[in-house]
C-alpha positions, -999 to 999 in steps of 0.1 A, spaced: -663 -750 488 -655 -759 524 -624 -748 543 -609 -768 572 -590 -743 593 -568 -741 624 -568 -711 648 -543 -704 675 -552 -685 706 -529 -656 714 -541 -658 750 -533 -695 758 -516 -709 727 -541 -736 722 -554 -747 688 -589 -748 675 -598 -769 644 -630 -761 625 -647 -762 591 -667 -735 573 -680 -725 539 -673 -688 546 -639 -686 564 -639 -648 566 -673 -646 583 -664 -675 606 -631 -658 617 -651 -627 625 -675 -648 646 -646 -664 665 -629 -631 672 -660 -612 683 -669 -639 709 -699 -654 691 -685 -689 692 -688 -704 727 -658 -727 724 -634 -699 716 -650 -669 732 -627 -669 763 -595 -677 742 -596 -646 720 -578 -631 701 -573 -659 676 -550 -661 645 -555 -683 615 -524 -705 611 -536 -731 585 -563 -737 560 -572 -764 534 -600 -760 508 -622 -789 497 -648 -790 469 -667 -818 487 -681 -807 521 -682 -843 534 -645 -847 527 -639 -814 546 -659 -827 576 -641 -860 575 -607 -842 575 -618 -819 604 -627 -849 625 -594 -866 615 -573 -836 625 -589 -838 660 -576 -873 665 -541 -881 680 -528 -892 646 -543 -862 629 -527 -839 654 -493 -855 647 -497 -849 610 -508 -813 615 -477 -806 636 -456 -818 606 -476 -797 582 -473 -766 604 -435 -770 606 -432 -767 568 
């Protein structure tokens, strides 16, 4: 199973969108500085996650959420 997740930086408030088969391990990597793109934005909080049985569908959704239309949809989902 793959998880598409969204992290929010407590430092600057920016969002990070990613995909992982082991969310717990990936969160640890993000918060210990082992991920280059989030190392300077720590600490990070998980604010949203979606599980997918198909890894290709998960990767497709991750890419979609990084588009302008995907970000608009995410804002609506996060308000719920």
